[in-house]
C-alpha positions, 0 to 999 in steps of 0.5 A: 421484433425479436432482434430489435428487443435484443438490440435494446437489451444489449444497449441497456447492458452497455449503459449499465456497465458504463454507469457502474464504472463511473460510479465505482470510480468515485465511490458509491453513496448508498448501501448495496441494495439501494445502489443496485436498484438506482443503477438499474433504474438510471441505466434504463433511462439512459438506454431509452435516451440512446434508443430515441436518439438512434431513431433520429439517424441510423448511426448517430454521432450525437448519441455518445455525447448525450450519453456522456453528459447523462453519465456525468450528471446521474453519477452525481447522485450515485457517486461521491466523485467530483465533477472532474473525476466523473466527466473524465471517467465518463469520456474514457469509458465511452471511448473504451466501449466505442473502440471495442465496438469498432475493433470487433466490427472490423474483425467481424466484417473481415471474417464475413465479407473480406474485401466487401467491407461495406456489404459486411458492415450493412449486414452487421448493422441490420437486426438479425442473427449475425448482428445478435452474435456480434452484439453478444460477443461485444458486450461479453468483452465489455463485461470481461474488461470491466471485471479485469479492471474493477479492482483498479477503479477506486484508485482513480479517485486518488488521482490529483486534479492535474492527472484528471485534467490530463485524462479528460483532454486525452480521453476527449482527443482519442474519442474524437479520433475514434469518431473519425475512424468510425466514419471510415467504416462507412467508406468504400475505400478499402485502403482507407479503412485498413489504415483506419483499423491499424491506427485505431488499434495503436491508439487504443493500445497506447491509451490503455498503456498510458492509463495503466502506467498512470494508475500503477505509479499512483498506486505505488506512490500512495502505498509508499506514502502510507507505509512511510507514515506508518513507519514514522508513527511506529518509530514515534511510539517506540521512542515514547514507550522507551522513554517512559519505561526508562524513566520508570526504571530510573525512578524505581532504582532511586526508590530502591536505593532510598529504601536501602538507606531506610532499612539501615536506619531502622537497623540502627534503631533496632540495635540501639534498642537491643531488639534481636528479632527486629535486627534479624528481620531487617538484616534479612531484608537488606541481604535480599532487597537491595541489588545495585542496578547498573543502567546505561548512561551514555549521554543519549537518552534514547539509546539509554532507554532502548538499552536499559529497557531491552536489558530488562526484557532480556533478563525476564526471558533469560537471555544473556544481554551485553552492551558496549557504547563508545560515543565520544560526541553528540549524535546528530541522529533523530530519536525516531531514527535511533528507534528505527535502527537500534530498536528494531535490531534488538527486537529482532535479536530478542525474537530470535533468542526466544526460539531457542529452547536451550536457555544457556545458548541465548545471548545478545551482544551489542556494540555501538561505536562512533568513529569521526563522521560514522556511527556503527550499530552492531548487534550479534545474537544466537539463532536457532536456524538460518534466517535467510531464504533461498532468495537471500531475503530474511524470513520472519519468525513472527506470526505477523509477517507483515510487521516483521517485514516493516521492521526490516524495511524500517531499518533499511529506509533509515539507513538510506536516509543517512547514506549508510549501509545495512549488512546482515550475515549468518554463520554457525547459529550466529546472526549479525546485523551491522548498520553504518550511518554517515553523520557529521558530529559536533 
């Protein structure tokens, strides 16, 4: 009776693991405690169903099918996954569980009985110490595999319908093949059993390899799409920010210019009234209030905005800022792409200068050149240390290394978009970032 209880307990653990896998693949519905309670309860019902079915036949091939249907239906209560996802994962999970059972059974039979497979099989199928050992190791393997694959389960819900359909049919096919292989265990033909064992290993390895590559590819593409959306949104925000700051600077320059004329008018009135105090006061204001603001006006609003705002920022941080723009025609580059390249180049240059304690050594020099079908962005800046790591990658100076990495990737992705190249170099405390874009001009 003790061994029979162990059998039931192992069956319950197996049902629990399968239900958890299917549920986590689609995303759980309830908070943690309630979800755990429901999982335990429904797993018990599944274990009872399996026990009843196994009483009908010593080795029931109907039981796994009923268990798959049970998992698909019950997981609707516990999971947010759709029907296609749930049934695909249910079949796949059952295939993996049964394959592990089969492989371990073959190994145990070989170890225990050698060529006497049928005898060894009967020993491990009969309740007793050896069967308990086999079942315990079998379920430990299942749990270990689940723990290893757990972080990938949520990725299954991101698979498109065509991939789920592929998974459903391939899982069903290998499940049927596995069932045929299970029947081979009952055969006394050693050669047939040996071939079935080798074939089962190959099927299992190929299936897992295909599934792993599928998930890996999907995860990578999803990550790339999210990153592209993030970079695009970042560029759009940069463009809006530069444009707003640029408009503010132009408006302030205009008001300052008008204010200068107002002061001159007041000075004229004071001179006419021969009021010496007012003349002196207004004269002092004129000497300190008005300074000609030289704004970049290259013909491209986005470049003007980036350079003017960066120049103002550099002035606040006591960084010498020099630029030269030689554009002779329309620039066929999207505003967000200009921000992605020039905005990030200058941002990185200013960041490098902020690390330099000697204010007199701080500088940024920018050269923008247009030559026939090419645009060249060259940004040179002072650098306190070599920004390249031993592997040749750029090191971040920022606290948030992820954002810095996105900036570099932003430039590279945009360069690739225009079939250009990016070259970064460092020599004697000088860092140079050069970008060439291939464009057609009009």
